[in-house]
C-alpha positions in Angstrom: 0.0 0.0 0.0 3.0 2.3 0.5 4.4 1.8 -3.0 2.2 4.4 -4.9 3.1 7.1 -2.3 6.8 6.3 -2.6 6.7 6.4 -6.4 5.0 9.8 -6.4 7.5 11.1 -3.9 10.4 9.8 -6.1 8.9 11.4 -9.1 8.3 14.7 -7.3 12.0 14.7 -6.4 12.9 14.1 -10.0 10.7 17.1 -11.1 12.3 19.3 -8.4 15.8 18.4 -9.7 15.1 19.3 -13.4 17.9 21.5 -14.9 17.2 25.2 -15.2 16.2 27.3 -17.0 13.1 25.1 -17.3 10.9 25.6 -20.4 8.2 27.6 -18.4 10.9 29.9 -17.1 12.2 30.5 -20.6 8.9 31.5 -22.1 7.8 33.5 -19.1 10.5 36.1 -20.0 9.3 36.6 -23.6 7.8 40.0 -24.2 5.2 38.4 -26.5 3.0 36.2 -24.3 2.4 32.6 -25.5 -1.1 31.1 -25.7 -2.4 29.6 -22.4 -2.1 26.1 -23.7 1.7 26.4 -23.7 1.6 27.4 -20.1 -0.1 24.1 -19.2 1.7 21.2 -17.5 0.4 17.7 -17.3 2.8 14.9 -16.4 2.7 12.2 -13.8 4.5 9.1 -12.8 4.1 6.4 -15.4 6.3 3.6 -14.0 9.9 2.7 -13.6 10.1 -0.9 -15.0 12.3 -1.8 -17.9 10.6 -2.4 -21.3 11.2 -5.8 -22.8 13.7 -5.5 -25.6 12.1 -8.3 -27.7 9.1 -6.1 -28.6 11.5 -4.3 -30.9 12.4 -7.3 -33.0 10.1 -10.3 -32.1 8.0 -11.6 -35.0 5.4 -12.8 -32.4 5.1 -9.3 -30.9 4.9 -7.8 -34.4 2.0 -10.1 -35.3 0.2 -9.1 -32.0 0.7 -5.4 -33.0 -1.0 -6.0 -36.3 -4.0 -7.6 -34.7 -4.4 -5.4 -31.7 -3.0 -2.0 -32.7 -3.0 -1.3 -36.5 -6.4 -3.0 -37.0 -7.9 -1.0 -34.1 -6.6 2.6 -34.0 -7.2 5.8 -35.9 -4.2 6.5 -38.1 -3.2 9.5 -40.4 -3.4 8.3 -44.0 -3.1 11.4 -46.2 -3.8 15.1 -46.4 -6.9 16.7 -48.0 -4.6 18.4 -50.5 -3.4 15.0 -51.6 -6.8 14.5 -53.2 -8.1 18.0 -53.9 -10.4 17.2 -56.9 -13.1 14.6 -57.8 -11.3 11.5 -59.1 -8.1 12.1 -57.1 -6.9 9.1 -55.1 -4.2 8.2 -52.6 -3.2 4.7 -51.5 -2.2 4.2 -47.8 -0.5 1.0 -46.9 -0.1 -0.5 -43.4 1.7 -3.8 -43.6 -0.7 -6.1 -45.5 -3.6 -3.7 -45.5 -3.9 -1.3 -48.5 -6.5 1.5 -48.3 -7.7 3.4 -51.3 -8.8 6.9 -50.4 -10.7 8.9 -53.1 -12.6 12.1 -53.6 -16.0 11.4 -55.2 -17.9 13.5 -57.7 -19.7 15.4 -55.0 -16.5 16.2 -53.1 -17.0 13.6 -50.4 -13.9 11.6 -49.2 -14.3 7.9 -49.1 -11.9 5.1 -48.1 -12.1 1.6 -49.6 -10.1 -1.6 -49.2 -7.7 -1.5 -52.2 -8.9 -4.9 -53.5 -11.0 -6.0 -56.5 -14.0 -8.0 -55.5 -13.4 -10.4 -58.4 -10.0 -11.9 -57.6 -8.5 -9.5 -55.1 -6.1 -7.6 -57.4 -5.2 -4.2 -56.1 -7.2 -1.5 -57.8 -4.3 1.0 -57.5 -0.6 0.2 -56.8 0.7 0.6 -53.3 2.1 4.0 -52.2 0.7 5.8 -55.2 -1.6 8.8 -55.8 -3.2 10.1 -59.0 -6.4 10.7 -60.9 -9.0 8.2 -62.1 -12.5 8.7 -63.4 -13.4 5.2 -62.3 -11.8 2.5 -60.1 -10.9 -0.2 -62.6 -9.1 -3.5 -61.9 -6.0 -3.8 -64.1 -6.3 -7.6 -64.3 -9.8 -8.3 -65.7 -11.3 -4.9 -66.0 -14.0 -4.9 -63.4 -14.8 -1.3 -62.5 -16.5 0.8 -59.9 -17.6 4.4 -59.7 -15.9 6.7 -57.3 -18.7 6.3 -54.8 -18.1 2.5 -54.8 -20.9 1.2 -57.0 -20.2 -1.6 -59.4 -20.3 -0.2 -62.9 -19.1 -3.0 -65.3 -18.3 -6.7 -65.3 -16.6 -7.8 -68.6 -18.5 -10.9 -69.9 -21.2 -10.2 -67.3 -23.3 -13.1 -68.9 -20.9 -15.5 -67.1 -21.6 -14.0 -63.7 -25.4 -14.4 -63.2 -24.6 -15.1 -59.5 -23.2 -11.6 -58.9 -25.5 -8.9 -57.6 -24.5 -5.4 -58.7 -26.1 -4.1 -55.6 -24.2 -6.3 -53.3 -20.8 -5.9 -55.0 -20.2 -2.3 -53.8 -16.7 -1.7 -52.6 -16.4 -2.3 -48.9 -15.7 1.0 -47.1 -13.1 1.7 -44.4 -14.1 4.1 -41.6 -12.6 7.6 -42.2 -12.7 11.1 -40.7 -10.8 14.4 -41.0 -9.1 16.7 -38.5 -7.0 19.7 -39.4 -6.8 18.7 -43.1 -5.5 15.3 -42.1 -7.5 12.3 -43.3 -7.6 9.4 -40.8 -8.7 5.9 -41.3 -9.7 3.1 -38.9 -10.0 -0.5 -39.9 -12.2 -1.3 -36.9 -15.9 -0.5 -37.7 -16.7 -0.6 -34.0 -14.0 1.9 -32.9 -14.8 5.1 -31.0 -14.9 8.4 -32.9 -11.9 10.3 -34.1 -12.9 13.2 -31.9 -12.8 11.0 -28.8 -9.5 9.4 -29.9 -7.8 12.7 -30.4 -8.8 13.9 -26.9 -7.3 17.3 -26.1 -5.5 17.7 -29.5 -8.2 19.7 -31.4 -8.6 22.1 -28.5 -4.9 22.6 -28.1 -4.5 23.3 -31.9 -7.4 25.7 -32.1 -5.0 28.7 -32.6 -2.9 26.7 -35.2 -5.4 25.7 -37.9 -3.7 22.8 -39.6 -6.5 22.8 -42.2 -5.2 26.1 -43.6 -1.8 24.6 -44.4 -0.6 22.7 -47.4 2.4 20.5 -48.1 5.7 22.0 -49.1 7.6 18.7 -48.9 7.0 15.0 -48.2 10.0 12.8 -47.9 10.0 9.1 -47.0 12.6 6.5 -46.4 13.0 2.9 -45.1 15.2 3.2 -41.9 17.1 0.4 -40.1 15.1 0.0 -36.9 11.7 -1.0 -35.6 9.0 1.6 -35.9 8.8 2.0 -32.1 12.5 2.7 -31.8 12.3 5.3 -34.5 9.4 7.1 -32.8 11.1 7.1 -29.5 14.0 9.2 -30.8 11.4 12.0 -31.3 9.7 11.6 -27.9 12.6 13.0 -25.9 15.3 15.6 -26.0 17.7 13.6 -23.8 19.7 12.4 -26.9 20.5 15.8 -28.2 23.8 16.3 -26.5 25.3 13.1 -28.0 23.4 12.8 -31.3 23.1 16.5 -32.3 25.9 18.3 -30.3 25.9 21.2 -32.8 22.5 22.3 -31.5 23.5 22.6 -27.8 24.5 26.3 -27.9 20.9 27.3 -28.7 18.7 24.4 -27.9 17.0 23.1 -24.7 17.4 19.4 -24.2 17.6 18.2 -20.5 15.3 21.1 -19.6 12.5 20.2 -22.1 8.9 19.9 -20.8 7.0 16.7 -21.1 3.2 16.2 -20.9 0.6 13.6 -21.5 -3.2 13.4 -21.6 -5.1 10.2 -21.6 -3.7 7.2 -23.5 -3.2 8.7 -27.0 -1.7 12.2 -26.6 1.6 13.5 -25.3 3.8 16.6 -25.8 7.4 17.8 -25.7 8.4 21.5 -25.6 11.9 22.7 -26.0 13.0 26.3 -25.8 15.3 27.6 -28.5 17.6 30.6 -28.2 19.1 29.5 -24.9 22.1 27.2 -24.3 21.6 23.7 -23.1 22.0 23.2 -19.4 24.7 20.6 -20.2 26.9 23.6 -21.2 26.6 25.3 -17.8 30.3 25.0 -17.1 31.2 26.7 -20.5 31.2 30.4 -21.0 28.5 31.1 -23.7 27.3 34.6 -24.0 24.4 36.0 -26.1 26.7 36.7 -29.1 27.8 33.0 -29.1 24.3 31.8 -29.0 23.2 34.1 -31.9 26.2 33.2 -34.0 25.4 29.5 -33.6 21.7 30.2 -34.4 22.6 31.9 -37.7 23.3 28.4 -39.0 19.9 27.2 -37.8 18.2 30.1 -39.6 20.1 29.3 -42.7 19.1 25.6 -42.4 15.5 26.3 -42.0 15.5 28.7 -44.9 17.2 26.2 -47.2 20.6 27.9 -47.2 19.9 31.7 -47.5 22.4 34.3 -46.7 22.9 34.9 -43.0 21.1 37.8 -41.4 23.2 40.6 -39.9 23.6 40.3 -36.2 22.1 43.1 -34.1 24.2 43.0 -31.0 21.5 44.5 -28.8 19.1 41.7 -29.7 18.5 38.8 -27.2 19.0 35.4 -28.8 15.3 34.5 -28.7 14.4 37.8 -30.2 17.0 37.4 -33.0 15.7 34.0 -33.9 12.0 34.9 -33.8 12.5 38.1 -35.8 14.6 36.1 -38.4 12.0 33.4 -38.6 9.1 35.8 -38.9 10.8 37.4 -41.9 11.5 34.0 -43.5 8.0 32.7 -42.9 6.2 35.9 -44.0 8.4 36.1 -47.2 7.9 32.5 -48.1 4.2 32.1 -47.4 2.8 35.5 -47.9 1.1 35.3 -44.4 1.9 37.9 -41.8 3.5 36.2 -38.8 4.0 39.3 -36.6 1.0 38.6 -34.3 2.3 35.3 -33.1 4.3 34.9 -29.8 8.0 34.2 -29.7 7.4 30.6 -28.5 4.9 29.9 -31.3 7.5 31.1 -33.9 10.7 29.4 -32.7 10.2 26.7 -30.0 9.9 23.0 -30.7 6.3 22.3 -29.7 5.8 18.7 -30.6 2.7 16.5 -30.0 2.4 12.8 -30.4 -0.8 11.0 -31.4 -0.7 7.2 -30.7 0.4 5.1 -32.5 2.6 6.9 -35.1 1.7 10.5 -35.8 3.7 13.5 -34.7 2.5 17.0 -35.6 4.4 20.0 -34.5 2.4 23.0 -33.2 3.2 26.7 -33.7 4.5 28.2 -36.8 8.3 28.2 -36.9 8.9 24.4 -37.5 5.9 23.2 -39.5 6.9 19.5 -39.4 4.8 16.3 -39.3 6.4 12.9 -38.7 4.8 9.5 -39.5 6.2 6.1 -38.7 5.0 2.7 -40.0 6.2 -0.9 -39.9 7.9 -1.9 -43.2 5.9 -5.0 -44.1 6.7 -7.9 -41.9 10.3 -7.0 -41.1 10.4 -5.7 -37.5 14.0 -4.6 -38.0 13.1 -1.8 -40.4 10.4 0.8 -40.6 9.1 3.6 -42.8 9.9 7.1 -41.6 8.2 10.1 -43.3 8.8 13.8 -42.9 6.2 16.3 -44.1 6.5 20.1 -44.1 3.3 22.1 -43.9 3.0 25.9 -44.4 0.1 28.2 -44.1 -0.3 30.0 -47.4 -2.4 32.9 -48.7 -4.3 32.2 -52.0 -1.6 33.8 -54.1 1.2 31.8 -52.6 -0.5 28.4 -52.4 1.2 25.7 -54.4 0.2 22.3 -55.7 1.0 19.1 -53.8 4.7 18.2 -54.2 4.2 14.4 -54.1 6.4 12.0 -52.1 10.1 11.9 -52.5 11.1 8.3 -51.7 14.8 8.1 -50.8 16.8 4.9 -51.4 18.2 2.9 -48.5 21.7 4.2 -48.9 20.7 7.9 -49.5 21.6 10.7 -47.2 18.6 12.7 -46.0 20.5 15.8 -47.3 19.6 14.5 -50.8 16.1 15.8 -50.1 17.0 19.4 -50.7 13.4 20.4 -49.9 14.2 19.7 -46.2 16.9 22.3 -46.1 19.5 21.7 -43.3 17.0 19.4 -41.4 18.4 16.5 -43.6 21.7 16.6 -41.7 19.9 16.1 -38.4 18.0 13.1 -39.8 21.2 11.5 -40.9 22.4 11.8 -37.3 19.1 10.2 -36.1 19.3 7.4 -38.6 22.8 6.5 -37.4 21.4 6.1 -33.9 18.5 4.0 -35.3 20.9 1.5 -36.8 23.2 1.1 -33.8 20.2 1.0 -31.5 18.4 -1.8 -33.3 21.6 -3.8 -33.6 22.5 -3.2 -29.9 19.1 -4.3 -28.7 19.4 -7.6 -30.5 22.9 -8.1 -29.2 22.1 -7.2 -25.5 22.1 -9.8 -22.7 19.9 -7.4 -20.7 16.2 -8.2 -20.8 14.9 -4.7 -21.3 15.5 -1.0 -21.9 15.8 1.3 -18.9 14.1 4.6 -19.4 14.4 7.7 -17.2 11.3 8.8 -15.1 10.8 12.2 -16.6 12.9 12.9 -19.8 11.7 9.6 -21.3 8.3 9.7 -19.7 6.6 10.0 -23.1 8.3 6.7 -24.1 6.9 5.1 -21.0 3.5 6.6 -21.7 3.8 5.2 -25.3 4.5 1.7 -24.1 1.8 1.9 -21.4 -0.7 2.5 -24.2 0.8 -0.3 -26.3 0.2 -2.6 -23.3 -3.3 -1.3 -23.0 -4.1 -2.3 -26.6 -2.3 -5.6 -26.2 -4.1 -6.2 -22.8 -0.7 -7.0 -21.3 
């Protein structure tokens, strides 16, 4: 009976010992006040046990995930701008399941199993998008209208047993939030609104539906999908994996939150040195000089802005980013707070969707199993920008990188590609090391890796472990 109390006392001590300046202390000094949702804190003790290493490479666990997670949860499939016009389609694959998402003649979005009702042939190839007036099987030519009604059976005289009315394409449950189209393979699932919990309310000031894709890059990476996600659920790895960012990035002083089983958040303050550099003399000029490279990265390599020595680092970065964003999108960013413009405000929606909030870093991550190989996964990076009507561009499509390619080959990511190369190196060594270990499980910290603990707690809930 004493254990819960001791655990809470232990966790309270951890919170008390967090390095300063803490994220809330950083944003409290900004002269432009952040939205109230960024002042909220919601984190509690979620356990201290190790997580079994075999769930990262066991075929048995992989099969359980397919049955209990991917067949049960809401998952981001594509954006509305991927299928803007009637006849546009997008194919979303999750292991063996292939979902065909189309916009019908009346503008409605529908999702179907990507399978012909004759012999099961895919109606459209995996991982493709395009335009089609009808949904026609490439094998024998059976065809359906965009709203799923059977239109034509070649040699229909030989199929008197087939009812046109009964041979409608089976639909997959779908819904939309913020311009993101979600699907759920479980007809009896709860609503997307319930699944997303606090997310729509938190994003009410950042309308993701007004944004459109500026880039979409995908690559198969050398680790399990869970291990890849975990690298983006904590800032603890920054000092070793991304040391060039330490002069201007919060890491051990990030804030971590979670709400219900499906939503968590990490917030990192930029424009202030990492607490790990507390024994090194780093003044404002040093921070600003290091951040000039960041501004150049995010702007895709533009000339560096002149340094105003009277500017504080967070003001320098936010002013620079406002200029870049206003110039590139045609949308005035002056009204947004410093934190919304520059800080890393990153949400996670179980099981595999990571949208960043605010305006400065308009990133979305998605992670998926790569077929039935638990040692690899698919990692996707999407950049979304709010645009005015004059600046709005067409969808850029998906840039699939080859296995040996550097992320820097995707020039549309700017300098972010170099960071993903560093992450991928950690993916590879992490997956290999887990398999080689004689230790039963992974040991996570109580606070900095609390989102990972929260993630696995939700996995256990779906697995009924």
